[in-house]
C-alpha positions in Angstrom: 168.6 49.1 82.0 168.4 45.9 84.0 167.5 47.8 87.1 164.6 49.6 85.3 163.3 46.3 84.0 163.5 44.7 87.4 161.6 47.6 88.9 158.9 47.4 86.3 158.5 43.6 86.8 158.3 44.0 90.6 155.7 46.8 90.3 153.7 44.6 87.9 153.8 41.6 90.3 152.7 43.9 93.2 149.7 45.1 91.2 148.7 41.5 90.5 149.0 40.5 94.1 146.9 43.4 95.4 144.1 42.9 92.9 143.4 39.2 93.8 140.5 38.3 95.9 140.9 36.5 99.2 139.1 33.3 98.6 140.2 32.7 95.1 138.5 31.6 91.9 135.5 29.2 92.4 136.8 26.5 90.1 135.6 22.8 90.2 138.2 21.7 92.7 137.8 24.6 95.1 134.0 24.3 95.1 134.2 20.6 95.6 136.6 21.0 98.6 134.4 23.7 100.1 131.3 21.6 99.6 132.8 18.6 101.2 134.1 20.6 104.2 130.6 22.2 104.6 128.9 18.8 104.4 131.2 17.4 107.0 130.0 20.2 109.3 126.3 19.3 108.5 125.7 22.2 106.2 125.1 23.0 102.6 127.3 25.3 100.5 125.3 28.2 99.0 126.0 31.4 97.2 125.6 34.5 99.4 122.9 37.0 98.6 124.3 39.3 95.9 127.4 37.1 95.7 129.5 36.5 92.6 129.6 32.8 91.7 133.1 33.2 90.3 134.7 33.8 93.8 135.0 31.2 96.6 134.6 33.9 99.4 131.1 34.6 98.0 129.9 31.2 99.1 128.8 30.2 102.7 128.0 27.1 104.6 124.4 27.2 105.8 122.4 24.9 107.9 125.1 23.9 110.4 
């Protein structure tokens, strides 16, 4: 029984890991850090065309 439970838990964790997006969720701290990094490079952080504002990887640094 313990072996079955462990297998189910591992499969569940694998499913969660594979469904996450690369850049992560665009929360306040993540956006602030990305904006500061972009500004240090002389650019402005903007949402990509057709991008989803909830994901960090959908933002880009423009105007470098």
